[in-house]
N, C-alpha and C positions, 0 to 999 in steps of 0.2 A: 504493500500500500504506500510505502515511501519510496522515493527515488533511489535512496542508498540504504542498503541493509547489510549490517556487518556485526558479527558476534566477536567482540574483542576481549571477552572475559578471560580466556586462557592466558593471553599476554599480560593482562592487568594482574591476574592472580600470581603469575610467576614473578612479576616485579615486586609485589607486596611481600611475598615469601622471602625473596632475596633481601629486600630492605629490612625486614624484621631480623633476619640472621645477621645482618651487618649493622643493625641499629642506625639505619640511614633514614633521616627525616624525609617525608614526602609532602609536597604541596599538591593536593588533590584539586583539580579544576575540570570544568567542561570546556567552554569556549572562552573562559576568563572574562565574561561580560561584567562581572562584579569586582574586578581586580582593584578598582579605585577605593573600595571599602575595606580591603584586606591589608594587613600589615605587610611591609616589603618582605619578599621571600629571602630567607637566610641563604648565605653563600653555601651553607652545608646541605640545604634541601635540594631534592631532586624533583623535577616536575613529573606528575602522574596525571595525564590527561585522559579522560574517558570520552573525548569527542568523537572517537571512531567506533564507539560501542553504540550503534544506532539501529533502530528498527522497532516495529510493533510486533510483539510476541503473541499477543492475543487481543482480539477486539470483538466484543459481543454487544452490538448496538441495541439489541432488544433488552439486554440486562443493564445497559448504561454503565459498562465497565470496560476498561482498557488496561493492558499490561504493556509497558513500553520501556525500552532500554534507556539508560540514564543519559547518554550522550545525544539523544534525539533532539533536534531543534524544536522549540515550542512552536515556531511558525509553521513548520511542516506538520506537526501533530494537529494544530488547530485547523489546517486545511483539510486533513482527513476527516476530522470530526464534523466540520461544517458541512461536508458533503452528505452527512447523515443527520443534519439539523441538530447537532449536539455540540457541547462545549465543555471546557474546564470551568466550573462554577467560580473558583477562586481567582480566575483571570490573572495569572502571574505575569509580571513584566518581562518583556523580551529584550530590551536594551540593544537597539540597533540590530534586531533579529539574530542576536548571538545567544540569547538565553536558551538553556537546555532544560529538559525535564528534571534531570538530576539536580541542576542548579536551583530550580524552582523549589524543590523539596528541601534541599540542604539549606537554603537561605530562609525559607519560610515566608517570603514576601508575597503579598496578595494585592489585588487591584482595588478599584473604587467600590466594588460591590461587596467587599469583605463582611460588613456587619449584617448584611441581609442574605447573602448566599453562602456564607461560611468561609473559613480560611483553609489553608493548605492541609492542616492536620485533619480537618473534617473530611477531606476527600481521599486520604491515603487509606487503602485497604490492606496493602501488604508491600513488602520490599524484599529484594534479594541483594545481599551485600558481601563484601570482603571485610573481615575484621582485621585488626592490626597484625595478626599472625598469618594472614593470607587464607584463612578458612572461609569457605563459601557457605553462607548462612541464609536461611529464608525465615521470614516472620510474617504473620498475618495470612491473608489469602487473596483470591481474585474476585470473590463475591462477598457481600455483606454477611451472609449466613455462616461463612467460614471464619469470621473474625471473632475470636473468643479468647478468654484468659488474659494474661498480661500483654498489653498492646505495645510490644517493643518496636513495631514498625513505625509508629508515630513519634517515637523518640528521635528519629532521624530528622524530623522537620525542625529546621532552625539550628541543627547541630553543626552545620558548615563542614561536614566531612570528618569531624573529630571522633565520631562513633562508628565509622566504617566508610568504605568506598562503595557508593551505591552502584549496583549493576542494572537493576530494573525496578520499576515501581508499578503497582496496580492502583488505579485511581477510579473513584466514583465520578461519573459524568452527570451532566444536566442537559435537558433539552434547551435549544436556542429559544429565546422568547419569540412569540408570534409578532409582536410589535414593540418597538421602543421609541420613546419620545422624550426629548430633553427640553426643559423650559428654563428661561433666565429671567430673573427679576432683581431689582435693586431696592434696598430698604433704607430708611432714614438714618438709622443708627446701628452700631454694633450690638447693643442689647436687643434691638428688634430682630436683627439677623440671627442671633443665637436662639432667640425664642422661636423664630421661624424654623431653624434647623431642628430644634427639639420637637416641635410639632410634627414634622414629617418623619423624623428618624424613628419614632415609636408609634406612629399612627397606623391607620388601617389602609392607607393608599399603597399601591404596588410599587413602592420606591425601591430602586436598586443602586442609587448613587446620589450623594448630596455633597456639595462643596460650597465654599465661601471664600472670597478673595478680598479681605478687608484692606489690603495694601493698594488696590487700584482705586482711581478717583471715584468711580460709581459703585464700588464695593459690591460686585455682582454675586448673587446666589444662584446656583444651578441645581436642578433636581431632575433625575432620570426616572422615568416610569417604564415598567416592562410588564407585558402580559397580553391577554386577548385584546383585540382592537377596541371593542366596546368598553372594556374596563379602563383601558388607558385613556380613551376619549373622555369618559365621564370624570376621571380623576384629574384631567388637565385643565378643567375650568378654573379660571382666575389665577393661573400659575405664571402668567406673563407670556411673552412671545416664545414661539418654538425656535430652537437652535437648529440651523440647517446642517452644520458640519459637526454634529455632536460626537460622532465616533472619533473624530480627530481630537476633539477636546479631551474626552475621557482617556484616550490612549496617551495623550501628552502628559496627563497626570500619572497614569500607570507606569509609563516608561521614563518618567522624569525628563521629558522633552519640553515641558511647559517653561515659559520664559522665567518663571520664578526660580527655577533650579539652575539657571544660567549664571547666577552671581559668581564672581571670581572667588576661589578659595583664598586668594591672597588678601581679599578685603573682608570676607565674611566667613563665619562658620555656620554650617547648616545643622540644625538640631531637629531630631525626630521626637515628637512628644505624643505619648499615649495617655489619654485621660478617660474617665467614664463618660457615658452619654449624659448630657445635661450639665457638664461642668461649665463653670463661668469662664469669661474671658481672662486670658493670662495677664492682661493689663500691662504689657511691655511695649515700649515705643519702637518696635522693630518690625520689619516686613514679616508678614505671616500668611500662610496658606492653610486653609482648613479643609480636611476631607472627612469621610465617614460620618457625616452629620455632626461633626464636632469632636469625635473620639480620636482623630488623628490630626495633629497640627505640626506644620513645619515652620520653623523660626530661623531667620537669618540674624545671627548675633555678630556684631563687630568683634574682631579679635581682642580688642582691649576691654570688652565687657566681661565682667566676672560671671561665669555660668552658674555660680552657686545661688545667685538670686533666682534664676530660672528654675533650677533644681528644687529650691525651697518652695516656690510657688506651685510647681507641678506636684510635689509630694503632698502639699496641703490639700490639693484637689483629689488625691488618691491615685495619682498616675506615676509614670516614670518617663525619663528622657535620656537621650544619648546623642552624642555628636555623630553625624552621618557624613562620612568622607574622611579624607586624609588618613587612610589606614584604619578607620573605625566605621562602625555602622552595622556590622553583621555579627552573628553569634548570639547565644541566648542571654537574656537578662534574667538573672535568677536571684531571688531573695537570699540573704546570707544563710538563712536556716536550711536552704536546699542545696547549697554548694557542696556539702560533704557527700550528699547522695549522688550528685552529678559526677563528682570526682571518682567515686567508686564505680560508677557506670563507665567512665572513661578508662579506668584501670581494667575493667572486665572486657571491654571491647578492644582495647589497644594497650596492652600491658607495657610495651616498649615506648609508648607515647611518640610514635613516629608519624601519625596522621595529622597533618595540618597543625604542627606545634605553633604556639603563639596565638591560636584562636581559643584560648581558655575561657571558662565561664566567667561571667561578670556579675557582681552584686549590684542591685539597684539602690 
């Protein structure tokens, strides 16, 4: 079903076995589409790319499940699914069409529909991987009814390759919506905008994306509705004009092509802030972009600004924040109480600590 199909597992396994024997650190990547968020690779590390391990191993459109090799480009998988009127519900970013299935799972990044359609972890049914000793292991299954017991497969989501080299992933799919419509409106003040976001984020309308751009002169709010045509039409009343190029807009947020993300790292630091639905404005005088109905906020902080003020405000709201870029931005954010558990997991999966060293767990 894909133009290029190749089982590269034997070579990958041999490399991990040799690296374990020699205690050789490995930098595990797909197409390196997220390299700017990772720490620089150590001179001692050897690159282990899964980009040649591609292809669909199993696809059952009637059951809404697919098993695909980790190096498979997301763009190619999306094309195959779209032909069957199906999609990846968590809408992972592609980043210049370099993103791979393994990278999507390893990073745990999801698109604008995350609060309404679920995240990466919700879609993972099973995985096959190589642990740090080169052993080939399988967890979970290919259908929902086979997923039972300790769900070790979903531990791989957001682990950035520190718990294993992903070989293949089984994913739950979703039908493509019959109709989608995006509307744009501008509100008089930021309190009005956040009230508007709260109203639609938890309401009964068929919302699948909500954003707010308070840094622009007209502070636009966008809402995307998805579903049957009659339902979308009824819900669209009084939502403002319809956006004609809406797919480009939402993809620009998903893939960080929106002009907001173009600020030079020499001038600004980009921070990713996660807060509960309904949280108040951060009240910081810096450019901000709001996604997920207010639950995800991007903030551009000048380098001279002390981030402790931002962190304090975010923690007061019950959320967490981290710098995104400059060798940071990926990997799990774990409360201090859970770090010991994750460290034991890392020791169990990779006793020599050769898989992506430097991407250790972080406390929030």
